C-alpha positions, 0 to 999 in steps of 0.5 A, a space after each residue: 646528175 641532176 640539180 636538186 631545184 625542186 626543194 619543197 617541204 612535207 606540208 607541201 605536199 601534202 597540198 600540191 601532191 597532184 601537182 608535183 604529181 604531174 610535174 614529175 610526169 612533165 618535167 621528170 626532174 626528182 624532189 627533195 622533200 624536207 621535214 624539219 627543215 632537213 631533208 626526209 626523201 626524194 620523190 621520183 617518176 616511176 620510170 625514173 625508180 625502175 630505171 634505177 633498178 635496173 642499173 643498179 641489177 645489171 651493176 651487181 651481176 658486172 660485181 660478180 663477174 667480176 669476182 668471179 673472174 678475180 677468182 679464176 673463175 671461168 672461161 674463156 671468149 674462145 672455150 665459150 664459142 667452142 661451147 656455144 657451137 657444140 651445142 648448136 651441132 648438139 640442137 640439129 
């Protein structure tokens, strides 16, 4: 996990938005923005946000698959291979 070294006030954000944007592009370290002395938001580069969203989506798919497995739904690897082979043979 990244250390949160970029802790700034909301007034700093207002007056240095372009500089923060450039720093995010260059270094990628997110900024924690405070309001009245308490953390209010985190600003990160869009590529970091997209990576996190993709990871969350993958983890959700894995969790759904695990739920199905625990409920006895699904097929074995051998059954899956047989289905794939049968599908390939019928498409030829």
